[in-house]
C-alpha positions as CSV (number, residue, x, y, z in Angstrom):
1,M,-0.1,-0.2,0.0
2,T,1.4,3.3,-0.8
3,E,2.0,5.8,1.9
4,T,0.2,9.1,1.6
5,K,0.9,12.1,3.9
6,H,-0.1,15.6,4.0
7,Y,2.0,18.9,4.4
8,D,1.6,22.4,4.9
9,L,4.3,23.2,2.1
10,I,5.8,20.9,-0.5
11,I,8.9,22.4,-2.4
12,I,10.2,20.6,-5.7
13,G,13.6,21.4,-6.6
14,T,16.6,22.1,-4.2
15,G,18.2,25.0,-6.2
16,S,16.9,28.2,-5.0
17,G,13.8,26.6,-3.8
18,N,15.7,25.1,-0.9
19,S,16.2,28.7,0.3
20,I,12.5,28.9,1.2
21,P,12.4,27.2,4.4
22,G,13.7,29.5,7.3
23,P,12.8,29.9,11.0
24,E,9.6,31.5,9.8
25,F,8.4,28.2,8.8
26,D,9.7,26.2,11.7
27,D,5.9,25.6,12.6
28,K,4.9,24.4,9.1
29,S,5.3,20.7,8.1
30,I,7.4,20.4,4.8
31,A,8.1,18.2,2.2
32,I,11.2,18.8,-0.1
33,V,11.7,16.8,-3.0
34,E,14.8,16.3,-5.0
35,K,15.6,13.6,-7.7
36,G,18.9,14.3,-8.5
37,T,21.8,16.1,-6.4
38,F,20.8,18.7,-3.7
39,G,21.7,22.3,-4.7
40,G,20.2,22.3,-8.2
41,T,22.2,23.3,-11.2
42,C,23.8,26.5,-10.2
43,L,26.0,24.5,-7.4
44,N,26.5,21.1,-9.1
45,V,26.6,21.7,-12.8
46,G,26.3,25.3,-13.6
47,C,27.5,28.6,-12.4
48,I,30.0,27.8,-9.4
49,P,31.9,24.9,-10.8
50,T,32.0,26.4,-14.6
51,K,33.4,29.6,-13.0
52,M,36.1,27.7,-11.1
53,Y,37.2,26.2,-14.3
54,V,37.1,29.6,-15.9
55,Y,39.4,31.0,-13.2
56,A,41.9,28.4,-13.9
57,A,41.6,28.9,-17.6
58,D,42.1,32.7,-17.2
59,I,45.2,32.2,-15.1
60,A,46.6,29.9,-18.0
61,R,45.7,32.7,-20.6
62,E,47.5,35.2,-18.6
63,I,50.6,33.1,-18.5
64,S,50.2,32.4,-22.3
65,D,50.1,36.2,-23.0
66,S,52.4,37.4,-20.4
67,S,55.2,38.5,-22.8
68,K,53.4,41.8,-23.3
69,Y,54.2,42.7,-19.8
70,G,57.9,41.9,-20.4
71,I,57.6,38.7,-18.6
72,D,58.9,35.7,-19.9
73,A,56.6,32.8,-18.7
74,T,55.4,29.9,-20.5
75,Y,52.2,27.8,-19.8
76,N,53.5,24.0,-20.0
77,S,50.5,21.7,-19.1
78,V,47.3,21.2,-17.0
79,D,46.7,18.8,-14.4
80,W,43.0,18.1,-15.3
81,P,42.6,15.5,-12.5
82,S,43.7,17.9,-9.8
83,I,41.3,20.6,-11.5
84,V,38.3,18.1,-11.1
85,D,39.4,17.1,-7.7
86,R,39.5,21.0,-6.8
87,V,36.3,21.7,-7.9
88,F,34.2,19.0,-7.1
89,T,35.8,16.4,-4.6
90,R,37.2,19.3,-2.7
91,R,34.3,21.7,-2.8
92,I,31.0,21.4,-4.7
93,D,30.4,17.7,-3.8
94,L,30.9,18.4,-0.1
95,I,28.6,21.5,-0.2
96,A,25.9,19.3,-1.9
97,E,26.3,16.6,0.6
98,G,26.0,19.0,3.7
99,G,23.0,20.6,2.3
100,E,21.1,17.4,2.0
101,A,22.3,16.1,5.2
102,Y,21.3,19.4,7.1
103,R,17.5,18.9,5.5
104,R,17.6,15.2,6.7
105,G,18.9,16.0,10.0
106,P,17.8,17.0,13.5
107,E,18.2,20.8,12.5
108,T,15.0,20.9,10.4
109,P,12.7,18.3,12.0
110,N,9.7,19.8,10.3
111,I,11.0,18.9,6.9
112,D,10.9,15.6,5.0
113,V,13.2,14.8,2.0
114,C,11.9,12.8,-0.8
115,D,14.5,11.6,-3.6
116,M,12.6,10.4,-6.3
117,H,10.8,12.1,-9.3
118,A,8.0,14.1,-8.6
119,R,4.6,14.3,-11.0
120,F,1.4,15.5,-10.3
121,I,-1.5,12.8,-10.0
122,G,-4.2,15.5,-9.1
123,E,-4.9,18.7,-7.6
124,K,-2.3,19.3,-5.0
125,T,-1.4,15.6,-5.0
126,I,2.0,14.5,-6.1
127,S,3.5,10.9,-6.5
128,T,7.0,10.7,-5.3
129,G,9.1,8.6,-3.2
130,Q,12.0,8.0,-0.8
131,A,14.9,5.5,-0.9
132,G,12.8,3.3,-3.8
133,V,9.6,3.6,-2.0
134,E,6.8,5.1,-3.8
135,K,5.1,8.0,-1.5
136,V,2.2,10.0,-2.2
137,I,2.0,13.6,-0.7
138,T,-0.6,16.5,-0.8
139,G,0.0,20.1,0.4
140,D,-1.6,23.3,1.1
141,Q,0.9,25.2,-0.7
142,I,3.4,23.8,-3.3
143,V,6.2,25.4,-5.0
144,I,7.7,24.1,-8.3
145,A,11.4,25.1,-8.7
146,T,12.6,22.3,-10.8
147,G,14.8,24.2,-13.0
148,S,15.8,23.3,-16.6
149,R,17.8,20.8,-18.6
150,P,20.1,20.8,-21.7
151,F,18.4,21.0,-25.1
152,I,19.6,18.4,-27.4
153,P,19.0,18.9,-31.0
154,P,17.0,15.8,-32.3
155,V,19.6,15.2,-35.2
156,I,22.1,14.7,-32.2
157,K,20.0,12.9,-29.9
158,E,18.4,10.5,-32.6
159,S,22.0,9.8,-34.0
160,G,23.1,7.6,-30.9
161,A,26.5,9.1,-30.7
162,R,28.3,9.9,-27.5
163,Y,28.1,13.6,-26.5
164,H,28.5,15.6,-23.3
165,T,26.6,18.8,-22.0
166,N,27.5,21.0,-19.1
167,E,26.2,18.3,-16.6
168,D,29.1,15.9,-17.4
169,I,31.9,17.7,-19.5
170,M,33.8,18.8,-16.4
171,H,34.0,15.4,-15.2
172,L,36.0,14.0,-18.1
173,P,38.8,11.8,-16.9
174,E,41.2,13.6,-18.8
175,L,41.7,16.8,-20.9
176,P,40.6,16.0,-24.7
177,S,43.1,17.0,-27.0
178,S,40.3,18.4,-29.6
179,L,36.6,19.3,-29.1
180,V,33.9,20.2,-30.9
181,I,31.3,22.7,-29.2
182,V,27.6,23.0,-30.9
183,G,26.1,26.3,-29.9
184,G,26.8,30.0,-30.0
185,G,25.5,31.1,-26.3
186,F,27.1,31.8,-23.2
187,I,27.3,28.3,-22.3
188,A,29.3,27.2,-25.4
189,L,31.5,30.5,-25.3
190,E,32.5,29.9,-21.7
191,F,33.5,26.4,-22.3
192,A,35.4,27.1,-25.5
193,H,37.3,29.7,-23.3
194,V,38.1,27.0,-20.8
195,F,39.3,24.3,-23.2
196,S,41.0,26.3,-25.5
197,S,43.0,28.2,-22.9
198,L,44.1,25.0,-21.3
199,G,45.5,23.6,-24.5
200,T,42.6,21.8,-26.3
201,T,42.1,22.5,-29.8
202,V,38.6,23.7,-30.5
203,T,36.1,23.9,-33.0
204,L,32.8,25.7,-32.4
205,I,29.8,25.1,-34.8
206,N,27.0,27.7,-34.5
207,R,23.9,27.5,-36.5
208,S,23.2,31.6,-36.0
209,E,25.5,34.0,-37.8
210,V,26.5,35.8,-34.9
211,L,27.3,34.8,-31.2
212,L,25.4,35.7,-28.1
213,R,22.7,36.7,-30.4
214,D,20.7,38.5,-27.5
215,A,23.6,40.7,-26.8
216,D,24.2,44.2,-27.9
217,A,25.4,44.0,-31.7
218,D,28.9,45.6,-30.7
219,I,29.5,43.2,-28.2
220,S,28.5,40.1,-30.1
221,A,30.7,41.6,-32.9
222,R,33.7,41.8,-30.7
223,I,33.5,38.7,-28.8
224,A,33.0,36.9,-32.3
225,K,36.3,38.7,-33.6
226,I,38.3,37.6,-30.3
227,T,36.6,33.9,-30.3
228,R,37.9,33.6,-34.0
229,E,41.5,34.3,-32.9
230,R,41.4,31.4,-30.5
231,V,39.2,28.8,-31.9
232,D,37.7,27.4,-35.0
233,V,34.5,29.2,-35.6
234,R,31.8,27.9,-38.1
235,M,29.1,30.4,-38.4
236,S,25.6,29.9,-40.1
237,T,26.4,26.2,-40.0
238,S,23.9,23.2,-39.0
239,V,25.0,19.8,-37.7
240,T,23.3,17.2,-40.1
241,G,24.9,13.9,-38.4
242,V,26.8,12.6,-35.6
243,T,28.9,9.3,-35.6
244,D,31.1,7.5,-33.2
245,N,34.4,6.3,-34.5
246,A,36.2,2.8,-33.2
247,D,38.8,5.0,-31.8
248,G,36.5,6.7,-29.6
249,S,36.4,9.8,-31.3
250,V,33.4,11.6,-32.6
251,T,32.8,13.1,-36.2
252,V,30.3,15.9,-36.7
253,S,29.0,16.5,-40.0
254,P,28.0,20.1,-40.9
255,D,25.7,21.4,-43.8
256,S,28.6,22.9,-45.3
257,G,32.3,22.2,-45.4
258,D,34.1,19.0,-44.1
259,P,33.0,16.5,-41.5
260,I,35.0,17.5,-38.3
261,T,36.5,14.8,-35.9
262,A,37.4,15.3,-32.4
263,D,37.9,13.4,-29.0
264,V,34.7,15.0,-27.5
265,L,31.5,16.6,-28.6
266,L,30.0,19.2,-26.3
267,V,26.2,20.3,-26.9
268,A,25.7,23.6,-25.8
269,T,22.3,24.5,-27.6
270,G,20.4,26.3,-24.8
271,R,18.0,24.6,-21.9
272,T,14.5,23.3,-21.4
273,P,12.4,23.9,-18.5
274,N,11.6,20.9,-16.8
275,G,7.6,21.5,-16.2
276,D,7.0,19.3,-19.2
277,Q,8.1,16.3,-17.1
278,M,5.6,16.4,-14.3
279,D,2.3,15.8,-15.8
280,L,1.2,19.2,-14.8
281,D,-2.2,19.2,-16.7
282,T,-3.6,16.6,-14.2
283,A,-3.2,19.4,-11.5
284,G,-4.9,22.2,-13.5
285,I,-1.3,23.9,-14.0
286,E,-1.0,25.5,-17.5
287,M,2.0,26.0,-19.6
288,D,3.2,29.1,-21.5
289,G,4.9,27.5,-24.2
290,R,7.9,25.8,-22.4
291,R,7.3,27.4,-19.3
292,I,5.2,27.1,-16.6
293,K,2.6,29.8,-16.6
294,V,2.7,32.0,-13.7
295,D,1.1,35.4,-13.1
296,E,3.0,38.5,-11.5
297,Y,3.2,37.0,-8.0
298,G,4.5,33.7,-9.3
299,R,1.2,32.0,-8.8
300,T,0.0,29.2,-11.3
301,T,-3.2,28.8,-12.9
302,A,-3.9,26.1,-10.0
303,P,-4.6,27.6,-6.5
304,G,-1.9,27.3,-4.1
305,V,0.7,26.1,-6.5
306,W,3.6,28.3,-7.2
307,A,6.6,28.3,-9.7
308,L,9.9,30.2,-9.7
309,G,13.3,29.9,-11.6
310,D,14.0,28.5,-14.8
311,V,10.9,26.2,-15.0
312,S,8.7,29.4,-15.2
313,S,10.9,32.5,-15.4
314,P,11.6,34.6,-18.6
315,F,15.1,34.7,-17.3
316,K,17.3,31.5,-16.8
317,L,19.7,33.4,-14.1
318,K,20.5,32.1,-10.8
319,H,20.2,35.8,-9.2
320,V,17.1,35.8,-10.7
321,A,15.7,32.5,-9.4
322,N,17.1,33.6,-6.0
323,A,14.9,37.0,-6.2
324,E,11.8,35.1,-7.3
325,M,12.3,32.8,-4.5
326,R,12.5,35.7,-2.0
327,A,9.2,37.2,-3.7
328,V,7.6,33.5,-3.3
329,R,8.6,33.1,0.2
330,H,7.2,36.5,1.2
331,N,4.0,35.5,-0.5
332,L,3.7,32.3,1.0
333,L,4.1,34.1,4.4
334,H,1.9,37.1,3.6
335,P,-0.9,36.4,1.3
336,D,-2.8,39.8,1.6
337,A,0.5,41.7,0.8
338,L,1.8,40.0,-2.1
339,Q,5.1,41.2,-4.0
340,T,5.6,41.0,-7.5
341,M,8.3,39.1,-9.3
342,P,11.4,41.2,-9.4
343,H,12.3,41.4,-13.2
344,D,13.4,45.2,-13.5
345,H,16.9,45.9,-14.8
346,V,17.9,42.3,-14.7
347,P,21.7,42.1,-15.4
348,S,23.8,39.2,-16.9
349,A,27.3,38.3,-17.4
350,V,29.4,35.7,-19.4
351,F,32.5,34.6,-18.2
352,T,34.4,34.3,-21.2
353,N,38.0,36.0,-21.7
354,P,37.5,38.6,-21.6
355,Q,34.3,38.9,-19.7
356,I,31.0,40.5,-20.7
357,A,28.1,41.9,-18.8
358,Q,25.1,43.8,-19.6
359,V,21.9,45.1,-18.1
360,G,18.9,47.0,-19.8
361,M,18.3,47.6,-23.4
362,T,20.6,47.0,-26.3
363,E,21.0,49.8,-28.8
364,A,18.5,48.2,-31.3
365,E,15.9,47.9,-28.5
366,A,16.5,51.4,-27.5
367,R,16.0,52.8,-30.9
368,A,13.0,50.7,-31.7
369,A,11.3,51.9,-28.2
370,G,11.5,55.4,-29.8
371,H,14.1,57.0,-27.4
372,N,16.0,60.2,-28.1
373,L,19.6,58.4,-27.6
374,T,22.8,59.4,-26.6
375,I,25.5,56.8,-26.7
376,K,29.0,56.4,-25.6
377,V,31.5,53.6,-26.3
378,Q,34.5,54.1,-24.0
379,N,37.6,51.9,-24.5
380,Y,39.2,50.3,-21.8
381,G,42.7,51.3,-23.4
382,D,41.8,54.9,-23.0
383,V,42.3,55.1,-19.1
384,A,45.3,54.4,-17.0
385,Y,44.4,50.9,-15.8
386,G,43.7,49.9,-19.2
387,W,47.4,51.0,-20.0
388,A,48.7,48.9,-17.3
389,M,46.8,46.0,-18.5
390,E,48.0,46.7,-22.3
391,D,44.0,45.9,-23.1
392,T,43.1,46.6,-26.7
393,T,39.6,45.0,-26.8
394,G,37.5,46.0,-24.0
395,F,35.0,48.8,-24.0
396,V,32.0,50.1,-22.3
397,K,29.0,51.0,-24.1
398,L,26.2,53.5,-22.5
399,I,23.0,54.1,-23.8
400,A,20.9,56.9,-22.4
401,D,17.7,58.9,-23.0
402,R,18.9,62.4,-24.1
403,D,15.7,64.1,-22.9
404,S,15.6,62.5,-19.3
405,G,19.2,61.5,-18.4
406,R,18.1,58.1,-17.7
407,L,20.5,55.2,-18.4
408,L,18.5,52.6,-20.8
409,G,21.4,50.1,-21.1
410,A,24.9,49.3,-20.2
411,H,27.3,46.8,-22.1
412,L,30.7,45.8,-21.1
413,I,33.3,43.3,-22.7
414,G,36.6,43.4,-21.0
415,P,38.6,42.4,-17.8
416,Q,36.2,42.4,-14.7
417,A,33.3,43.4,-16.6
418,S,31.0,41.4,-14.3
419,T,32.3,43.5,-11.6
420,L,32.2,46.8,-13.2
421,I,28.7,46.8,-14.3
422,Q,27.5,46.5,-10.7
423,Q,27.7,50.4,-10.4
424,L,25.6,50.8,-13.7
425,I,23.0,48.4,-12.2
426,T,22.8,50.5,-9.2
427,V,22.1,53.7,-11.6
428,M,19.3,52.1,-13.2
429,A,17.8,50.5,-10.2
430,F,17.7,53.8,-8.2
431,D,16.7,55.7,-11.4
432,L,19.8,57.9,-11.2
433,D,20.5,60.8,-13.7
434,V,23.5,59.9,-15.5
435,R,24.4,63.6,-15.8
436,E,25.0,63.7,-12.2
437,V,26.3,60.2,-11.4
438,A,29.8,61.0,-12.9
439,T,30.4,64.2,-11.2
440,R,28.8,63.6,-7.6
441,Q,30.7,61.3,-6.4
442,Y,34.8,60.5,-6.4
443,W,36.3,57.9,-8.8
444,I,39.4,56.3,-7.4
445,H,42.7,57.3,-9.8
446,P,43.9,55.2,-11.6
447,A,41.7,52.5,-10.6
448,L,39.5,50.5,-13.4
449,P,36.2,52.2,-12.8
450,E,37.6,55.3,-14.5
451,V,36.5,53.6,-17.7
452,I,32.8,53.9,-16.4
453,E,33.5,57.5,-15.2
454,N,34.9,58.5,-18.7
455,A,31.8,56.8,-20.3
456,L,29.4,58.7,-18.3
457,L,31.3,61.9,-19.1
458,G,31.4,61.2,-22.9
459,L,27.4,61.1,-22.8
460,E,26.3,64.1,-24.8
461,F,23.1,66.0,-23.8
């Protein structure tokens, strides 16, 4: 007989959703469902481990390029197993294991953990289980935070050939000598940087005619130029077939040009929300395309059921999932004073080399919206710290409304871009007038933020 148990709150997914239960929920009975590894995509296979690999790759790239600083240094080789051990065995795996142990331990006695797949079998009714034993649970409130998974093009999936995604590429037993990456978004570009900087010969196949197609056109063009100098980039190219070879290599057939054979194939063609795996229709939960449909407060079409993060959000970003989690947590506790999902001025960064960061409108979007624009492109190499770095490719592009003095968009490519953009996020979030931002505060000389100062001063009104 299947066990049935009722809870005040059920949370499906332990990425951002796992942060909901705090002291305010100590009097609530809670079930947390996680069929995979505790911590979700960001911790285990996404943001955090990838940036640890990126940092190592950045160091390797600096050594390789050190001659421009008058330093005679050489990058000899990489101890790939040591990198894997540093990232996972000594860091990520311990955090994931500790997070699960905490939720299962005496510190949170009001929480039960289920470790089998969750699917709805009725209104507010879920079939799941624990340790292989099926269990049916019901809840007064349910939060779906099940994230997303890599999208695999049918031509690759149906080929039966061996491929990797971001979820397992970092666990390769050794550094491949050659790699084919399919995709042209942030995942593809970050791994192209990692592997090429560590010594792998990389070929990138991109169906689109641009890289980072959602970025500002100037950023997209610059990163394409830089990437072409480091890896073999095939633009406007589709994959027509993939085959495994007897020696363990993989051959990728494009729709133009010769087939490409490499040790490893990485598929980085985007991500698909996981809502379609949960039989949502049985619970009255509607989809909006591939995402779960939610209103401005995070409520699904089923009363008492909420969703947040990649499974429902238009932004597949961890910091957005965290912000949505805080809104949903508030709404669970204060149903008479609901907060809207925080989707204003959402920034993003790509940890390529150089880094890319953006917030707000692109130039094309701002023009389409009818704004009277003033635009400034400020090169890193025009400020003192840019001289110190011998930077020749980085720039800051600011887009402002000439009439109001409001910043509409900021787009950076260059060292520390993901950090530098924070002050521009602040400008937008607090609706500051850019005609005053540059002159009403100090900018430390000769620090790198002077590139932001000069960009602001260069806007014409």
